[in-house]
C-alpha positions in Angstrom: -26.0 -5.7 5.3 -24.5 -2.7 3.6 -21.9 -0.5 5.3 -22.7 3.0 6.4 -20.8 5.6 8.4 -22.1 8.8 9.9 -20.1 11.4 11.7 -21.2 14.2 14.1 -19.6 16.4 16.7 -21.0 16.9 20.2 -21.2 20.2 22.0 -18.1 19.2 24.0 -16.0 18.8 20.8 -16.1 15.0 20.7 -16.4 13.4 17.3 -18.9 10.4 17.2 -18.5 8.0 14.3 -21.5 5.6 14.0 -20.9 2.4 12.0 -23.7 0.3 10.5 -23.4 -3.1 8.8 -20.2 -4.9 7.9 -16.8 -3.3 8.2 -14.2 -5.3 6.4 -11.1 -5.0 4.1 -13.0 -2.8 1.6 -14.8 -0.5 4.0 -12.1 -0.2 6.8 -10.2 2.5 4.7 -13.3 4.8 4.9 -13.3 4.4 8.6 -9.6 5.2 8.9 -10.2 8.3 6.6 -12.9 9.6 9.0 -10.8 9.0 12.0 -7.9 10.9 10.4 -10.3 13.7 9.4 -11.7 14.0 12.9 -8.2 14.1 14.5 -7.0 16.7 12.0 -10.1 18.8 12.6 -9.1 19.1 16.3 -11.7 16.8 17.9 -11.2 16.7 21.7 -12.1 13.0 21.6 -13.3 10.3 19.2 -16.1 7.8 19.9 -16.7 4.9 17.6 -20.2 3.7 18.0 -20.5 0.0 16.8 -24.0 -0.6 18.2 -25.4 -1.4 14.7 -22.3 -3.1 13.4 -22.9 -6.7 12.3 -19.4 -7.8 11.4 -15.8 -6.5 11.7 -12.6 -8.1 10.4 -9.0 -8.1 11.5 -8.2 -5.1 9.2 -10.9 -3.0 11.0 -9.5 -4.0 14.4 -6.0 -3.0 13.2 -7.4 0.4 12.1 -9.1 1.0 15.5 -6.0 0.0 17.4 -3.7 2.1 15.4 -5.8 5.2 15.0 -7.9 5.3 18.2 -7.2 2.9 21.1 -3.4 2.7 20.9 -2.0 5.6 18.9 1.7 5.5 18.3 4.1 2.6 17.6 2.1 -0.1 19.5 -1.0 0.7 17.5 0.8 0.9 14.2 2.5 -2.5 14.9 -1.0 -4.0 15.5 -2.3 -2.4 12.4 0.5 -3.9 10.3 0.1 -7.3 11.9 -3.6 -7.2 11.2 -2.7 -7.3 7.5 -0.4 -10.3 7.9 -3.1 -12.6 6.6 -2.3 -11.4 3.0 1.2 -12.8 3.5 0.1 -16.0 5.2 -2.6 -16.9 2.7 -0.3 -17.7 -0.3 1.9 -20.0 1.9 -1.2 -21.7 3.4 -2.7 -22.2 0.0 0.5 -23.8 -1.3 0.7 -26.3 1.5 -3.0 -27.0 2.2 -4.6 -26.7 -1.3 -1.9 -27.3 -3.8 -0.1 -29.8 -1.4 3.2 -28.2 -2.3 6.3 -27.5 -0.3 7.9 -24.0 0.2 11.1 -23.5 -1.7 13.3 -20.4 -2.2 15.5 -19.9 -5.2 18.6 -17.8 -4.5 18.6 -14.4 -6.3 22.0 -14.9 -7.8 20.7 -18.0 -9.7 17.8 -16.1 -11.2 17.6 -15.4 -14.9 16.5 -12.0 -16.1 18.2 -9.8 -13.5 19.6 -7.6 -16.2 16.1 -7.1 -17.7 14.8 -6.3 -14.2 17.6 -3.8 -13.7 17.0 -2.1 -17.0 13.2 -1.9 -16.5 13.7 -0.5 -13.0 16.1 2.2 -14.2 13.8 3.1 -17.1 10.7 3.4 -14.8 12.7 5.3 -12.2 14.0 7.7 -14.9 10.4 8.3 -16.0 9.3 9.0 -12.4 12.1 11.5 -11.7 11.7 13.1 -15.1 7.9 13.5 -14.6 8.6 15.1 -11.2 11.1 17.6 -12.7 8.6 18.5 -15.5 5.3 18.5 -13.6 6.6 19.3 -10.2 4.3 21.3 -8.1 1.7 21.5 -10.8 0.5 18.0 -9.7 2.0 17.7 -6.2 1.5 20.3 -3.5 4.7 20.2 -1.3 2.9 21.6 1.7 0.2 19.0 1.5 2.8 16.3 1.1 4.7 17.6 4.1 1.4 17.7 6.1 0.8 14.0 5.3 4.4 13.3 6.3 4.0 15.2 9.6 0.8 13.4 10.4 2.6 10.1 10.0 5.7 11.1 11.9 7.9 11.2 8.8 9.3 14.7 9.0 12.2 13.3 11.1 14.9 12.2 8.7 15.8 8.9 10.3 12.2 7.8 10.5 11.7 8.6 6.9 14.8 6.8 5.8 13.9 3.8 8.1 10.5 3.5 6.4 12.0 3.9 3.0 14.5 1.1 3.7 11.8 -1.2 4.9 9.5 -0.5 2.0 12.2 -0.6 -0.6 14.1 -3.7 0.6 11.5 -5.8 2.4 8.0 -4.8 1.5 8.8 -4.8 -2.2 9.9 -8.4 -1.9 6.8 -9.3 0.1 4.6 -7.8 -2.6 6.4 -9.7 -5.4 5.8 -12.9 -3.4 2.1 -12.1 -2.9 1.2 -10.4 -6.2 3.4 -12.1 -8.7 4.2 -15.6 -7.2 0.7 -16.1 -5.9 -1.9 -13.8 -7.5 -0.3 -13.8 -11.0 0.3 -17.6 -10.8 -3.4 -18.2 -10.2 -4.5 -15.6 -12.7 -2.4 -17.5 -15.3 -4.1 -20.7 -14.4 -7.5 -19.2 -15.2 -6.7 -16.8 -18.1 -4.5 -16.7 -21.2 -1.0 -15.2 -20.6 -1.5 -11.5 -21.4 -5.0 -11.2 -19.9 -3.5 -12.8 -16.7 -0.7 -10.1 -16.8 -3.3 -7.3 -17.1 -5.6 -8.8 -14.5 -2.9 -9.2 -11.8 -1.7 -5.7 -12.5 -5.2 -4.3 -12.0 -5.6 -6.3 -8.8 -2.3 -4.9 -7.6 -3.5 -1.4 -8.4 -6.8 -1.9 -6.6 -5.0 -3.0 -3.5 -3.0 0.3 -3.5 -5.8 2.7 -4.4 -7.2 2.4 -0.8 -3.9 3.4 0.8 -3.3 6.2 -1.6 -6.8 7.6 -1.3 -6.5 7.7 2.5 -3.4 9.9 2.5 -3.5 12.0 -0.7 -5.8 14.1 -2.9 -7.3 12.8 -6.1 -4.5 14.0 -8.3 -1.7 12.3 -6.5 -4.0 9.2 -6.0 -4.6 9.1 -9.7 -1.0 9.6 -10.6 0.2 7.0 -8.1 -2.5 4.5 -9.2 -1.4 4.8 -12.9 2.2 4.3 -11.8 1.3 1.3 -9.7 -0.7 -0.3 -12.5 2.2 0.1 -15.0 4.6 -1.3 -12.4 2.3 -4.2 -11.7 2.0 -5.1 -15.4 5.7 -4.9 -16.0 6.6 -7.0 -12.9 3.9 -9.6 -13.8 5.5 -9.8 -17.3 8.9 -10.3 -15.8 7.5 -13.1 -13.7 5.8 -14.6 -16.7 9.1 -14.4 -18.8 11.6 -15.6 -16.2 9.5 -17.6 -13.7 11.1 -15.8 -10.8 10.2 -13.0 -8.4 13.8 -11.7 -8.4 13.9 -9.7 -11.7 10.6 -8.0 -10.7 11.9 -7.4 -7.2 15.0 -5.7 -8.5 12.9 -3.5 -10.7 10.4 -2.8 -7.9 13.3 -1.9 -5.6 14.7 0.7 -7.9 11.3 2.2 -8.5 10.6 2.5 -4.8 14.0 4.2 -4.3 13.1 6.7 -7.0 9.7 7.4 -5.3 11.3 8.0 -1.9 14.0 10.1 -3.4 11.3 12.4 -4.9 9.6 12.4 -1.5 12.8 13.3 0.3 13.4 16.2 -2.0 9.8 17.5 -1.5 9.7 17.1 2.3 13.3 17.9 3.3 15.3 19.5 0.5 12.6 21.8 -0.8 11.3 22.8 2.7 
């Protein structure tokens, strides 16, 4: 059954969101967007009517816990944990389907770190240069600060804490999922370069939902193009060196550049 969402506001100021059909990984972002819109519009309360819902997955439960039932750190923790399946799946596949055993190669033994460093510096330079040239023509600082405020990131230590997590840990987890697992399986089905492009596009599709929930179409488009380029470069690094570490080093530097631009717009330019 197809997914549908309707929204209306009662005379008392309560927003009622009625869900129909299946709410899953692909439709949960729309639900989250409507919840955010209702809250930003000043609704006195939010009711999620699931009378006609036929299926909900863990991602949907995470959205509801984070945005409605348990706002704040507890709900956010549940939201992030509801996405843990994407991290567990590759390891489960290795052990149960491929009958392999987990192994970790130390980063200092990896080949291609210099290439990863160079690519990260190059992409970071392009990001910073594009920001200096385009600046507010493409990114509205007030809108970005509003997004940061809505997510509790106008406090410096919270912003830096999130940046540290995403740059150091999340980037490595993404290399593990999207290069070690997704690209590896794309390469088993496709020739080398189509596999690089396919894994880059899948990586982009995964991020479009998150970008679209928070930003307008311009920043979503710009971010999606950047994510796609990064995904292709990091897949190529994995193809060339058979290691996640060169891609992670490049990914790390790119994320640092993104958060540096964000810091300038939210704090320095305020």
